[in-house]
C-alpha positions as CSV (number, residue, x, y, z in Angstrom):
1,M,3.9,6.5,-11.6
2,L,4.2,3.3,-13.6
3,V,7.1,2.1,-11.5
4,L,5.1,2.8,-8.3
5,A,2.1,1.0,-9.7
6,V,4.2,-2.0,-10.5
7,I,5.8,-2.1,-7.1
8,V,2.5,-1.8,-5.4
9,T,0.9,-4.5,-7.6
10,V,3.8,-7.0,-7.8
11,V,5.4,-6.7,-4.4
12,L,3.1,-5.2,-1.8
13,T,-0.3,-6.6,-2.7
14,P,0.8,-10.3,-2.5
15,L,2.6,-9.7,0.8
16,I,-0.4,-7.9,2.3
17,T,-2.8,-10.6,1.0
18,S,-0.7,-13.4,2.5
19,V,-0.3,-11.7,5.9
20,G,-4.0,-10.7,5.9
21,R,-5.1,-14.2,5.3
22,S,-2.9,-15.6,8.0
23,I,-4.6,-13.2,10.6
24,D,-8.1,-13.2,9.1
25,F,-10.0,-15.1,11.8
26,L,-7.6,-14.8,14.7
27,P,-8.8,-13.1,17.9
28,R,-7.7,-9.5,18.1
29,N,-7.2,-9.5,21.9
30,P,-4.2,-10.0,22.4
31,P,-3.1,-8.9,18.9
32,P,-1.4,-11.5,16.8
33,P,2.4,-11.1,16.7
34,V,2.3,-10.5,12.9
35,M,0.1,-7.4,13.2
36,P,3.0,-4.9,13.2
37,R,4.1,-6.3,9.9
38,F,0.6,-6.0,8.5
39,W,0.4,-2.4,9.5
40,M,3.9,-1.7,8.1
41,L,2.9,-3.2,4.8
42,H,-0.5,-1.3,4.9
43,G,1.3,2.0,5.6
44,A,3.8,1.4,2.7
45,F,0.9,0.6,0.3
46,T,-1.0,3.7,1.4
47,S,2.1,5.9,1.2
48,L,3.1,4.7,-2.3
49,D,-0.5,5.1,-3.5
50,G,-0.6,8.7,-2.1
51,I,2.7,9.5,-3.8
52,K,1.3,8.1,-7.0
53,L,-1.8,10.3,-6.6
54,L,0.2,13.5,-5.9
55,A,2.4,12.7,-9.0
56,G,-0.7,12.4,-11.1
57,I,-2.1,15.6,-9.8
58,G,1.3,17.3,-10.4
59,L,1.4,16.0,-14.0
60,L,-2.2,17.1,-14.6
61,V,-1.5,20.6,-13.3
62,R,1.6,20.9,-15.4
63,W,-0.3,19.7,-18.5
64,V,-3.2,22.0,-18.0
65,F,-1.2,25.2,-17.2
66,R,1.6,24.8,-19.6
């Protein structure tokens, strides 16, 4: 979980922030060409956060029912 937290914090957050700031006030119709990259980074962030959550729940269950 710690490794996932470091990856999310050190790698993905700065990338999402920079891409998000570059498209912040651009019109959405037509979508900016960088939107697929933003959604890919957003999906990776959400997926890793979900894996981290499931790992935490798994560890909690293992700790409680041991």
